[in-house]
C-alpha positions as a Markdown table, in Angstrom:
| # | Residue | x | y | z |
|---|---|---|---|---|
| 1 | Met | -107.9 | 182.8 | 97.4 |
| 2 | Asn | -110.0 | 180.5 | 95.2 |
| 3 | Ala | -109.8 | 177.4 | 92.9 |
| 4 | His | -111.6 | 176.8 | 89.7 |
| 5 | Gly | -111.2 | 173.9 | 87.3 |
| 6 | Lys | -112.1 | 170.6 | 85.9 |
| 7 | Val | -112.3 | 167.6 | 88.3 |
| 8 | Phe | -110.1 | 164.5 | 88.2 |
| 9 | Arg | -112.0 | 161.9 | 90.3 |
| 10 | Tyr | -110.3 | 159.0 | 92.3 |
| 11 | His | -111.3 | 156.3 | 94.7 |
| 12 | Asp | -110.4 | 155.3 | 98.3 |
| 13 | Asn | -106.8 | 154.8 | 99.5 |
| 14 | Val | -104.9 | 156.6 | 96.7 |
| 15 | Asp | -101.5 | 156.1 | 98.2 |
| 16 | Thr | -98.3 | 158.2 | 97.7 |
| 17 | Asp | -96.8 | 155.5 | 95.5 |
| 18 | Val | -99.6 | 156.0 | 93.1 |
| 19 | Ile | -99.4 | 159.8 | 93.3 |
| 20 | Ile | -95.7 | 159.7 | 92.5 |
| 21 | Pro | -94.2 | 156.3 | 91.9 |
| 22 | Ala | -91.1 | 155.5 | 93.9 |
| 23 | Arg | -89.0 | 155.0 | 90.8 |
| 24 | Tyr | -89.0 | 158.8 | 90.3 |
| 25 | Leu | -87.9 | 159.8 | 93.8 |
| 26 | Asn | -84.3 | 160.3 | 92.8 |
| 27 | Thr | -85.3 | 163.9 | 92.2 |
| 28 | Ser | -87.0 | 166.7 | 94.1 |
| 29 | Asp | -87.4 | 168.9 | 91.0 |
| 30 | Pro | -91.1 | 169.9 | 91.0 |
| 31 | Lys | -91.4 | 169.9 | 87.2 |
| 32 | Glu | -89.9 | 166.4 | 86.9 |
| 33 | Leu | -92.2 | 165.1 | 89.7 |
| 34 | Ala | -95.2 | 166.7 | 88.1 |
| 35 | Ser | -94.4 | 165.0 | 84.8 |
| 36 | His | -95.0 | 161.6 | 86.4 |
| 37 | Cys | -97.9 | 162.5 | 88.8 |
| 38 | Met | -100.7 | 159.9 | 88.9 |
| 39 | Glu | -99.2 | 158.0 | 85.9 |
| 40 | Asp | -99.7 | 154.5 | 87.5 |
| 41 | Ile | -103.4 | 155.2 | 88.2 |
| 42 | Asp | -104.3 | 157.6 | 85.4 |
| 43 | Lys | -101.8 | 157.5 | 82.5 |
| 44 | Asp | -103.4 | 160.5 | 80.8 |
| 45 | Phe | -103.6 | 162.7 | 83.9 |
| 46 | Ile | -100.5 | 164.7 | 83.1 |
| 47 | Lys | -101.6 | 165.1 | 79.4 |
| 48 | Asn | -105.0 | 166.4 | 80.4 |
| 49 | Val | -104.4 | 168.4 | 83.6 |
| 50 | Lys | -104.6 | 172.2 | 83.3 |
| 51 | Pro | -103.6 | 174.8 | 85.9 |
| 52 | Gly | -106.4 | 175.3 | 88.3 |
| 53 | Asp | -107.8 | 171.8 | 88.0 |
| 54 | Ile | -109.1 | 170.0 | 91.1 |
| 55 | Ile | -108.7 | 166.4 | 92.4 |
| 56 | Val | -111.7 | 164.9 | 94.2 |
| 57 | Ala | -111.2 | 161.6 | 96.0 |
| 58 | Asp | -112.8 | 159.4 | 98.6 |
| 59 | Arg | -111.3 | 158.1 | 101.8 |
| 60 | Asn | -107.7 | 158.1 | 103.1 |
| 61 | Phe | -106.2 | 160.1 | 100.2 |
| 62 | Gly | -102.4 | 160.2 | 100.4 |
| 63 | Cys | -101.9 | 157.1 | 102.5 |
| 64 | Gly | -98.7 | 155.2 | 102.5 |
| 65 | Ser | -95.2 | 156.7 | 102.7 |
| 66 | Ser | -94.6 | 160.0 | 104.4 |
| 67 | Arg | -92.8 | 161.5 | 101.4 |
| 68 | Glu | -93.4 | 165.2 | 100.7 |
| 69 | His | -92.9 | 164.5 | 97.0 |
| 70 | Ala | -96.6 | 163.5 | 96.6 |
| 71 | Pro | -98.3 | 166.8 | 97.4 |
| 72 | Leu | -95.5 | 168.6 | 95.6 |
| 73 | Ala | -96.1 | 166.6 | 92.4 |
| 74 | Ile | -99.8 | 167.3 | 92.6 |
| 75 | Lys | -99.3 | 171.0 | 93.1 |
| 76 | Ser | -96.6 | 171.3 | 90.5 |
| 77 | Ala | -98.9 | 169.5 | 88.0 |
| 78 | Gly | -101.2 | 172.5 | 88.3 |
| 79 | Ile | -103.8 | 171.1 | 90.7 |
| 80 | Ser | -105.3 | 174.0 | 92.7 |
| 81 | Cys | -107.1 | 172.0 | 95.4 |
| 82 | Val | -107.8 | 168.5 | 96.5 |
| 83 | Ile | -111.2 | 167.6 | 98.0 |
| 84 | Ala | -111.6 | 164.3 | 99.8 |
| 85 | Arg | -113.6 | 162.5 | 102.4 |
| 86 | Ser | -110.5 | 162.1 | 104.5 |
| 87 | Tyr | -106.7 | 162.2 | 104.2 |
| 88 | Ala | -103.8 | 160.3 | 105.7 |
| 89 | Arg | -102.6 | 162.6 | 108.4 |
| 90 | Ile | -99.0 | 162.9 | 107.1 |
| 91 | Phe | -100.2 | 163.8 | 103.6 |
| 92 | Tyr | -102.5 | 166.4 | 105.1 |
| 93 | Arg | -99.6 | 168.0 | 107.0 |
| 94 | Asn | -97.2 | 167.8 | 104.0 |
| 95 | Ser | -99.8 | 169.4 | 101.8 |
| 96 | Leu | -100.2 | 172.4 | 104.1 |
| 97 | Asn | -96.4 | 172.6 | 104.5 |
| 98 | Ile | -96.0 | 173.1 | 100.7 |
| 99 | Gly | -99.1 | 175.2 | 100.3 |
| 100 | Leu | -101.4 | 172.7 | 98.6 |
| 101 | Pro | -105.0 | 173.5 | 99.6 |
| 102 | Ile | -106.9 | 170.5 | 100.7 |
| 103 | Leu | -110.5 | 170.2 | 102.0 |
| 104 | Glu | -112.6 | 167.5 | 103.6 |
| 105 | Cys | -116.2 | 167.4 | 102.4 |
| 106 | Pro | -118.0 | 164.0 | 102.2 |
| 107 | Glu | -121.1 | 165.5 | 100.6 |
| 108 | Ala | -119.1 | 167.0 | 97.8 |
| 109 | Cys | -117.4 | 163.7 | 97.2 |
| 110 | Asp | -120.8 | 162.0 | 97.0 |
| 111 | Asn | -121.9 | 164.3 | 94.2 |
| 112 | Ile | -119.0 | 165.6 | 92.2 |
| 113 | Lys | -118.0 | 163.5 | 89.1 |
| 114 | Ala | -115.0 | 163.4 | 86.9 |
| 115 | Gly | -115.0 | 166.2 | 84.4 |
| 116 | Asp | -117.3 | 168.5 | 86.4 |
| 117 | Glu | -116.4 | 172.1 | 86.6 |
| 118 | Val | -115.9 | 173.1 | 90.2 |
| 119 | Lys | -115.2 | 176.4 | 92.1 |
| 120 | Val | -113.8 | 176.5 | 95.6 |
| 121 | Asp | -113.9 | 179.6 | 97.9 |
| 122 | Phe | -111.3 | 178.9 | 100.5 |
| 123 | Glu | -112.4 | 181.8 | 102.7 |
| 124 | Ser | -115.9 | 180.5 | 103.1 |
| 125 | Gly | -115.3 | 176.8 | 102.5 |
| 126 | Ile | -118.0 | 176.7 | 99.8 |
| 127 | Ile | -117.4 | 174.2 | 97.0 |
| 128 | Thr | -119.7 | 174.8 | 94.0 |
| 129 | Asp | -120.1 | 172.2 | 91.3 |
| 130 | Val | -120.9 | 174.5 | 88.4 |
| 131 | Thr | -121.9 | 171.5 | 86.2 |
| 132 | Leu | -124.5 | 170.3 | 88.7 |
| 133 | Gly | -125.5 | 173.7 | 90.0 |
| 134 | Lys | -125.0 | 172.5 | 93.6 |
| 135 | Ser | -122.9 | 173.9 | 96.5 |
| 136 | Phe | -121.4 | 172.1 | 99.4 |
| 137 | Gln | -120.0 | 173.4 | 102.7 |
| 138 | Ala | -116.5 | 172.3 | 103.8 |
| 139 | Glu | -114.8 | 173.6 | 106.9 |
| 140 | Pro | -112.8 | 176.6 | 105.9 |
| 141 | Phe | -109.2 | 177.0 | 107.1 |
| 142 | Pro | -108.6 | 179.7 | 109.7 |
| 143 | Ala | -107.1 | 182.9 | 108.5 |
| 144 | Phe | -103.6 | 182.1 | 109.5 |
| 145 | Met | -103.7 | 178.8 | 107.6 |
| 146 | Gln | -105.1 | 180.6 | 104.5 |
| 147 | Ala | -102.1 | 183.0 | 104.8 |
| 148 | Leu | -99.7 | 180.0 | 105.0 |
| 149 | Ile | -101.2 | 178.4 | 101.9 |
| 150 | Ala | -101.3 | 181.7 | 100.0 |
| 151 | Ala | -97.6 | 182.3 | 100.8 |
| 152 | Gly | -96.8 | 178.9 | 99.2 |
| 153 | Gly | -96.3 | 176.8 | 102.3 |
| 154 | Leu | -94.7 | 176.9 | 105.7 |
| 155 | Ala | -91.2 | 177.8 | 104.7 |
| 156 | Ala | -92.3 | 180.7 | 102.5 |
| 157 | Tyr | -94.7 | 181.9 | 105.2 |
| 158 | Met | -92.0 | 181.8 | 107.9 |
| 159 | Ala | -89.6 | 183.7 | 105.6 |
| 160 | Lys | -92.2 | 186.3 | 104.9 |
| 161 | Glu | -93.0 | 186.6 | 108.6 |
| 162 | Ala | -89.3 | 187.0 | 109.4 |
| 163 | Gly | -89.0 | 189.8 | 106.8 |
| 164 | Asn | -86.8 | 187.9 | 104.3 |
């Protein structure tokens, strides 16, 4: 499993209210959530994001509310991976639960800029900034977590394991 796309770059403390504003939480429809993803911080995000694109952020990405809508909006918008220095723990867990790959790699965050073309190999944890010609090492997920993400999240993984 890999990711490859253009980078959308954000700062410290991007909270869940910015990822998906509370005024849109009257739905859990992934397409509807995606249509409002990041609009309060980056009004052109949804117009410019393409399937496979990547978010790179600084510290404490996904802080704030524990809502699962935030990683769902990101994934449904087409983002294939989020790379950050650190995550709010509940966002981290919610991301894995819905099958959104997320990596922590401070060195990548120091170097990758908005618009760069980036490839991520989830098996090895290698993040390659194609634009810069530089690679960075993140801690790869263990095989069982990679299977959970590939299945589309915890519920889909459990259903598959149960034979449904």
